[in-house]
N, CA, C and O of each residue as an XYZ file, in Angstrom:
548
protein
N       0.842     -1.184      0.000
C       0.000      0.000      0.000
C       0.886      1.245      0.000
O       1.779      1.360      0.840
N       0.658      2.180     -0.925
C       1.470      3.394     -0.973
C       1.399      4.178      0.332
O       0.343      4.298      0.953
N       2.553      4.708      0.728
C       2.627      5.512      1.942
C       2.995      6.932      1.564
O       3.920      7.160      0.783
N       2.271      7.879      2.120
C       2.503      9.283      1.816
C       3.733      9.775      2.561
O       3.911      9.503      3.748
N       4.573     10.501      1.844
C       5.726     11.133      2.476
C       5.236     12.414      3.125
O       4.700     13.290      2.447
N       5.414     12.525      4.419
C       4.995     13.698      5.170
C       6.248     14.367      5.718
O       7.066     13.720      6.372
N       6.400     15.658      5.454
C       7.566     16.369      5.968
C       7.534     16.389      7.485
O       6.520     16.727      8.095
N       8.665     16.019      8.086
C       8.768     16.026      9.541
C      10.223     16.190      9.927
O      11.103     16.179      9.067
N      10.477     16.343     11.208
C      11.849     16.455     11.692
C      12.569     15.117     11.645
O      13.790     15.066     11.794
N      11.835     14.043     11.442
C      12.428     12.709     11.426
C      12.868     12.274     10.034
O      13.205     11.108      9.827
N      12.868     13.196      9.083
C      13.319     12.855      7.740
C      14.631     13.568      7.462
O      14.909     14.623      8.033
N      15.428     12.991      6.588
C      16.723     13.608      6.329
C      17.322     13.116      5.023
O      17.089     11.986      4.595
N      18.095     13.987      4.405
C      18.944     13.605      3.288
C      20.328     13.340      3.857
O      20.798     14.074      4.726
N      20.978     12.300      3.372
C      22.330     11.990      3.826
C      23.188     11.658      2.611
O      22.780     10.883      1.745
N      24.373     12.246      2.554
C      25.298     11.993      1.455
C      26.296     10.911      1.833
O      26.674     10.770      2.995
N      26.715     10.150      0.825
C      27.716      9.098      0.984
C      28.792      9.311     -0.076
O      28.494      9.626     -1.228
N      30.045      9.135      0.330
C      31.172      9.360     -0.569
C      32.088      8.143     -0.567
O      32.221      7.453      0.444
N      32.722      7.887     -1.715
C      33.774      6.885     -1.817
C      33.452      5.552     -1.180
O      32.465      4.907     -1.536
N      34.284      5.136     -0.238
C      34.152      3.815      0.386
C      32.864      3.637      1.184
O      32.438      2.504      1.407
N      32.234      4.726      1.618
C      30.959      4.613      2.353
C      29.868      3.983      1.493
O      28.895      3.442      2.019
N      30.026      4.053      0.183
C      29.025      3.527     -0.751
C      28.988      2.001     -0.736
O      27.948      1.402     -1.010
N      30.103      1.378     -0.420
C      30.204     -0.089     -0.467
C      29.183     -0.794      0.425
O      28.824     -1.939      0.154
N      28.712     -0.137      1.477
C      27.743     -0.759      2.385
C      26.418     -1.114      1.704
O      25.644     -1.908      2.239
N      26.153     -0.539      0.539
C      24.891     -0.782     -0.165
C      25.002     -1.859     -1.240
O      24.027     -2.133     -1.939
N      26.162     -2.465     -1.379
C      26.442     -3.391     -2.474
C      25.418     -4.516     -2.609
O      25.021     -4.828     -3.732
N      24.986     -5.121     -1.547
C      24.076     -6.267     -1.621
C      22.631     -5.921     -1.276
O      21.835     -6.815     -0.991
N      22.287     -4.649     -1.300
C      20.916     -4.233     -1.005
C      20.141     -4.101     -2.315
O      20.309     -3.132     -3.054
N      19.301     -5.078     -2.586
C      18.571     -5.119     -3.857
C      17.607     -3.949     -4.031
O      17.262     -3.590     -5.157
N      17.170     -3.355     -2.920
C      16.270     -2.204     -3.031
C      16.952     -1.010     -3.693
O      16.279     -0.109     -4.195
N      18.283     -1.001     -3.697
C      19.028      0.139     -4.228
C      20.067     -0.315     -5.253
O      21.202      0.161     -5.258
N      19.658     -1.237     -6.114
C      20.582     -1.846     -7.076
C      20.859     -0.993     -8.310
O      21.736     -1.338     -9.102
N      20.143      0.101     -8.494
C      20.367      0.969     -9.656
C      21.221      2.190     -9.326
O      21.575      2.962    -10.217
N      21.551      2.365     -8.048
C      22.247      3.580     -7.616
C      23.747      3.564     -7.881
O      24.341      4.604     -8.166
N      24.350      2.403     -7.789
C      25.804      2.312     -7.870
C      26.221      1.152     -8.756
O      25.472      0.192     -8.930
N      27.435      1.247     -9.322
C      27.946      0.224    -10.238
C      28.918     -0.747     -9.567
O      29.029     -1.898     -9.991
N      29.621     -0.298     -8.527
C      30.629     -1.128     -7.841
C      31.654     -1.652     -8.840
O      31.989     -2.836     -8.833
N      32.143     -0.772     -9.688
C      33.061     -1.132    -10.765
C      34.388     -0.392    -10.593
O      34.405      0.807    -10.316
N      35.487     -1.107    -10.755
C      36.799     -0.454    -10.700
C      37.009      0.451    -11.910
O      37.655      1.493    -11.805
N      36.460      0.051    -13.060
C      36.617      0.843    -14.276
C      35.815      2.147    -14.228
O      36.264      3.171    -14.743
N      34.642      2.112    -13.619
C      33.771      3.285    -13.498
C      33.387      3.456    -12.035
O      32.257      3.142    -11.661
N      34.301      3.947    -11.195
C      34.062      3.959     -9.750
C      32.904      4.857     -9.315
O      32.652      5.915     -9.891
N      32.216      4.394     -8.283
C      31.149      5.181     -7.668
C      31.780      6.348     -6.927
O      32.804      6.193     -6.262
N      31.166      7.510     -7.045
C      31.733      8.718     -6.466
C      30.908      9.305     -5.331
O      31.454      9.814     -4.352
N      29.586      9.230     -5.470
C      28.738     10.009     -4.581
C      27.338      9.425     -4.558
O      26.850      8.938     -5.578
N      26.691      9.470     -3.408
C      25.307      9.047     -3.290
C      24.565      9.932     -2.310
O      25.172     10.548     -1.434
N      23.257      9.992     -2.458
C      22.418     10.707     -1.507
C      21.196      9.840     -1.223
O      20.552      9.323     -2.136
N      20.896      9.697      0.062
C      19.750      8.894      0.490
C      18.732      9.792      1.170
O      19.079     10.811      1.767
N      17.475      9.397      1.070
C      16.392     10.071      1.787
C      15.872      9.084      2.810
O      15.512      7.954      2.477
N      15.835      9.527      4.070
C      15.436      8.643      5.164
C      14.227      9.200      5.905
O      14.061     10.411      6.047
N      13.404      8.297      6.364
C      12.329      8.630      7.292
C      12.493      7.697      8.481
O      12.549      6.478      8.316
N      12.569      8.264      9.672
C      12.779      7.478     10.898
C      13.961      6.519     10.751
O      13.872      5.347     11.118
N      15.064      7.032     10.211
C      16.314      6.278     10.025
C      16.201      5.115      9.052
O      17.062      4.236      9.054
N      15.168      5.084      8.224
C      15.028      4.058      7.196
C      15.179      4.729      5.834
O      14.481      5.695      5.527
N      16.094      4.207      5.023
C      16.281      4.751      3.682
C      15.115      4.305      2.808
O      14.843      3.112      2.672
N      14.430      5.284      2.217
C      13.305      4.958      1.332
C      13.600      5.309     -0.123
O      12.853      4.927     -1.024
N      14.690      6.037     -0.347
C      15.093      6.371     -1.700
C      16.550      6.770     -1.735
O      17.083      7.318     -0.770
N      17.194      6.489     -2.867
C      18.602      6.834     -2.990
C      18.957      7.076     -4.451
O      18.409      6.447     -5.357
N      19.884      8.003     -4.656
C      20.465      8.256     -5.973
C      21.974      8.231     -5.821
O      22.510      8.649     -4.794
N      22.655      7.743     -6.842
C      24.109      7.689     -6.794
C      24.696      7.966     -8.157
O      23.998      7.909     -9.169
N      25.989      8.266     -8.180
C      26.655      8.490     -9.460
C      28.009      7.801     -9.483
O      28.685      7.661     -8.464
N      28.371      7.382    -10.669
C      29.671      6.772    -10.901
C      30.309      7.429    -12.122
O      29.623      7.984    -12.981
N      31.637      7.352    -12.178
C      32.327      7.851    -13.363
C      31.866      7.048    -14.565
O      31.668      5.836    -14.479
N      31.699      7.731    -15.678
C      31.317      7.069    -16.921
C      32.146      7.704    -18.031
O      31.752      8.711    -18.620
N      33.286      7.107    -18.305
C      34.197      7.694    -19.270
C      34.923      8.887    -18.676
O      34.920      9.093    -17.463
N      35.540      9.663    -19.542
C      36.383     10.774    -19.098
C      35.590     12.012    -18.686
O      36.050     12.789    -17.849
N      34.404     12.204    -19.263
C      33.711     13.472    -19.075
C      32.349     13.388    -18.388
O      31.739     14.424    -18.124
N      31.864     12.204    -18.097
C      30.509     12.068    -17.558
C      30.495     11.329    -16.227
O      31.390     10.540    -15.925
N      29.485     11.594    -15.460
C      29.153     10.742    -14.321
C      27.681     10.365    -14.496
O      26.823     11.217    -14.726
N      27.422      9.085    -14.382
C      26.082      8.560    -14.642
C      25.312      8.413    -13.337
O      25.832      7.895    -12.349
N      24.082      8.869    -13.349
C      23.225      8.833    -12.162
C      22.263      7.659    -12.254
O      21.664      7.403    -13.299
N      22.129      6.954    -11.141
C      21.130      5.898    -11.004
C      20.280      6.184     -9.781
O      20.724      6.869     -8.860
N      19.067      5.668     -9.767
C      18.146      5.996     -8.671
C      17.212      4.837     -8.371
O      16.806      4.097     -9.267
N      16.877      4.691     -7.090
C      15.853      3.741     -6.637
C      14.993      4.409     -5.573
O      15.501      5.121     -4.706
N      13.694      4.174     -5.647
C      12.739      4.591     -4.618
C      11.963      3.343     -4.223
O      11.507      2.598     -5.090
N      11.809      3.107     -2.923
C      11.010      1.958     -2.500
C       9.600      2.090     -3.077
O       9.055      3.193     -3.123
N       9.005      0.981     -3.517
C       7.710      1.033     -4.220
C       6.615      1.814     -3.499
O       5.851      2.527     -4.150
N       6.517      1.702     -2.192
C       5.432      2.378     -1.468
C       5.592      3.891     -1.379
O       4.694      4.579     -0.893
N       6.725      4.418     -1.844
C       6.983      5.857     -1.746
C       7.134      6.520     -3.116
O       7.560      7.672     -3.201
N       6.795      5.820     -4.163
C       6.941      6.359     -5.514
C       5.805      7.325     -5.862
O       4.777      7.378     -5.186
N       6.022      8.079     -6.930
C       5.033      9.013     -7.493
C       4.674     10.154     -6.545
O       3.536     10.623     -6.520
N       5.677     10.597     -5.756
C       5.467     11.727     -4.856
C       6.533     12.804     -5.040
O       6.607     13.750     -4.256
N       7.353     12.659     -6.071
C       8.373     13.660     -6.342
C       9.708     13.421     -5.661
O      10.623     14.232     -5.801
N       9.837     12.326     -4.927
C      11.082     12.069     -4.210
C      12.249     11.832     -5.166
O      13.356     12.306     -4.912
N      12.022     11.115     -6.249
C      13.100     10.865     -7.217
C      13.637     12.188     -7.755
O      14.850     12.366     -7.868
N      12.754     13.099     -8.081
C      13.170     14.407     -8.586
C      14.008     15.145     -7.550
O      15.036     15.730     -7.892
N      13.582     15.128     -6.286
C      14.341     15.800     -5.221
C      15.729     15.188     -5.062
O      16.714     15.911     -4.915
N      15.809     13.860     -5.092
C      17.105     13.195     -4.955
C      18.025     13.536     -6.131
O      19.214     13.793     -5.938
N      17.482     13.537     -7.327
C      18.275     13.890     -8.511
C      18.790     15.325     -8.390
O      19.953     15.595     -8.687
N      17.932     16.239     -7.956
C      18.345     17.631     -7.800
C      19.438     17.773     -6.741
O      20.418     18.486     -6.957
N      19.279     17.102     -5.601
C      20.294     17.155     -4.531
C      21.621     16.594     -5.018
O      22.674     17.193     -4.801
N      21.567     15.445     -5.677
C      22.785     14.803     -6.155
C      23.466     15.667     -7.218
O      24.685     15.840     -7.189
N      22.696     16.203     -8.141
C      23.250     17.053     -9.191
C      23.925     18.284     -8.594
O      25.020     18.655     -9.015
N      23.282     18.916     -7.620
C      23.869     20.094     -6.968
C      25.186     19.733     -6.286
O      26.145     20.504     -6.343
N      25.239     18.583     -5.651
C      26.465     18.156     -4.967
C      27.566     17.819     -5.979
O      28.739     18.100     -5.733
N      27.196     17.222     -7.106
C      28.176     16.946     -8.170
C      28.780     18.262     -8.655
O      29.997     18.372     -8.806
N      27.937     19.250     -8.896
C      28.418     20.540     -9.383
C      29.260     21.245     -8.316
O      30.272     21.867     -8.636
N      28.848     21.149     -7.067
C      29.585     21.762     -5.964
C      30.956     21.112     -5.792
O      31.942     21.792     -5.510
N      31.011     19.799     -5.962
C      32.269     19.065     -5.795
C      33.217     19.315     -6.963
O      34.380     18.915     -6.913
N      32.731     19.971     -8.008
C      33.540     20.304     -9.174
C      34.286     19.079     -9.689
O      35.511     19.079     -9.804
N      33.535     18.057     -9.991
C      34.120     16.806    -10.455
C      34.615     16.886    -11.901
O      35.180     15.916    -12.405
N      34.418     18.005    -12.567
C      34.781     18.153    -13.979
C      34.096     17.109    -14.846
O      34.662     16.635    -15.831
N      32.889     16.762    -14.478
C      32.122     15.771    -15.234
C      30.692     16.271    -15.405
O      30.165     17.009    -14.573
N      30.095     15.858    -16.486
C      28.707     16.206    -16.771
C      27.822     15.092    -16.230
O      28.024     13.928    -16.579
N      26.839     15.420    -15.378
C      25.919     14.380    -14.913
C      24.975     13.955    -16.037
O      24.383     14.797    -16.712
N      24.841     12.651    -16.229
C      23.953     12.091    -17.246
C      23.166     10.938    -16.635
O      23.527     10.406    -15.585
N      22.096     10.568    -17.305
C      21.297      9.410    -16.888
C      20.985      8.584    -18.121
O      20.878      9.108    -19.229
N      20.841      7.296    -17.913
C      20.498      6.387    -19.008
C      19.383      5.480    -18.507
O      19.468      4.917    -17.416
N      18.352      5.348    -19.308
C      17.250      4.470    -18.935
C      16.580      3.946    -20.201
O      16.783      4.470    -21.296
N      15.793      2.920    -20.028
C      14.993      2.402    -21.140
C      13.948      3.454    -21.505
O      13.421      4.143    -20.632
N      13.657      3.571    -22.785
C      12.677      4.556    -23.228
C      11.300      4.279    -22.625
O      10.498      5.198    -22.457
N      11.026      3.020    -22.301
C       9.731      2.654    -21.725
C       9.632      2.987    -20.236
O       8.547      2.888    -19.662
N      10.735      3.378    -19.598
C      10.717      3.709    -18.168
C      10.328      5.177    -17.988
O      11.152      6.025    -17.646
N       9.064      5.440    -18.226
C       8.594      6.826    -18.220
C       8.716      7.492    -16.852
O       8.931      8.702    -16.781
N       8.585      6.733    -15.767
C       8.738      7.340    -14.439
C      10.144      7.899    -14.259
O      10.315      9.004    -13.744
N      11.146      7.139    -14.683
C      12.531      7.616    -14.584
C      12.758      8.813    -15.500
O      13.349      9.812    -15.089
N      12.293      8.712    -16.729
C      12.440      9.835    -17.662
C      11.813     11.100    -17.095
O      12.422     12.169    -17.130
N      10.606     10.982    -16.576
C       9.912     12.146    -16.030
C      10.619     12.712    -14.809
O      10.666     13.930    -14.639
N      11.168     11.855    -13.955
C      11.890     12.336    -12.771
C      13.077     13.197    -13.190
O      13.308     14.261    -12.615
N      13.825     12.742    -14.183
C      14.977     13.521    -14.645
C      14.542     14.799    -15.351
O      15.150     15.850    -15.152
N      13.511     14.725    -16.163
C      13.002     15.927    -16.830
C      12.519     16.932    -15.792
O      12.808     18.123    -15.907
N      11.789     16.471    -14.781
C      11.304     17.360    -13.721
C      12.440     17.950    -12.893
O      12.282     19.009    -12.285
N      13.591     17.264    -12.868
C      14.761     17.762    -12.136
C      15.586     18.735    -12.978
O      16.595     19.263    -12.509
N      15.158     18.971    -14.220
C      15.838     19.944    -15.062
C      16.702     19.359    -16.161
O      17.354     20.104    -16.892
N      16.720     18.049    -16.291
C      17.505     17.405    -17.346
C      16.749     17.471    -18.669
O      15.524     17.586    -18.691
N      17.483     17.396    -19.755
C      16.914     17.383    -21.102
C      17.242     16.052    -21.758
O      18.297     15.468    -21.507
N      16.337     15.578    -22.595
C      16.584     14.356    -23.348
C      17.692     14.643    -24.347
O      17.568     15.532    -25.188
N      18.782     13.880    -24.247
C      19.950     14.169    -25.067
C      20.099     13.268    -26.273
O      20.525     13.724    -27.334
N      19.762     12.013    -26.134
C      19.872     11.092    -27.249
C      19.025      9.868    -26.972
O      18.677      9.575    -25.828
N      18.705      9.168    -28.026
C      18.025      7.882    -27.907
C      18.791      6.880    -28.756
O      19.525      7.253    -29.671
N      18.615      5.638    -28.449
C      19.290      4.588    -29.216
C      18.336      3.424    -29.403
O      17.606      3.042    -28.489
N      18.357      2.883    -30.578
C      17.593      1.673    -30.873
C      18.604      0.649    -31.354
O      19.419      0.932    -32.233
N      18.550     -0.523    -30.783
C      19.513     -1.551    -31.182
C      18.782     -2.841    -31.509
O      17.598     -2.998    -31.209
N      19.488     -3.735    -32.112
C      18.912     -5.036    -32.440
C      19.970     -6.095    -32.199
O      21.167     -5.813    -32.139
N      19.500     -7.303    -32.066
C      20.399     -8.437    -31.900
C      20.165     -9.415    -33.033
O      19.032     -9.642    -33.457
N      21.229     -9.976    -33.504
C      21.144    -10.968    -34.564
C      20.567    -12.254    -33.995
O      21.031    -12.757    -32.972
N      19.555    -12.778    -34.667
C      18.966    -14.040    -34.223
C      19.890    -15.184    -34.587
O      20.467    -15.212    -35.674
N      20.020    -16.099    -33.695
C      20.890    -17.269    -33.924
C      20.127    -18.354    -34.628
O      20.681    -19.416    -34.909
C-alpha cells in the first residue's frame, strides 16, 4: 500500500562518498544507484530517510572521461510523490559543488517513463536515444 511522504523532523537527506558507498552493495532495493566497478568507480550518493530508514537513494559513478552517470531507486510504497526528482536535484547540486569536472547524465529504457519524467522534472533534457537489435541465432 502506498505511503505518503509527510515532511517532519524525522526525515533527512544523507550523502555518501567513496568507500561509504560499499555498504549498499548487496541491497537489492538500491541496485540501480551504484555500479561497484573499478573501471567506473562510484563517487557520490544521496539517500532520503524517514525514521532512520532509507526509502530512496540516488548515486553516481564515473562514466568515461567526461561524464558521471546517475542511477536511482525509490522503494515502491513511496513512488510518485516527487522524491526521485528531489534526490536527482540534490545529487546534481552536490556533483556541481564538488567540481568533479564531469557532466551528470542518466540512461534508462525509453519505456521507463517514471525515470524519464523524474529527470526531466529535475531539469535534465533528453539528449539522445538509441535503438539496437540483436542478430537471431
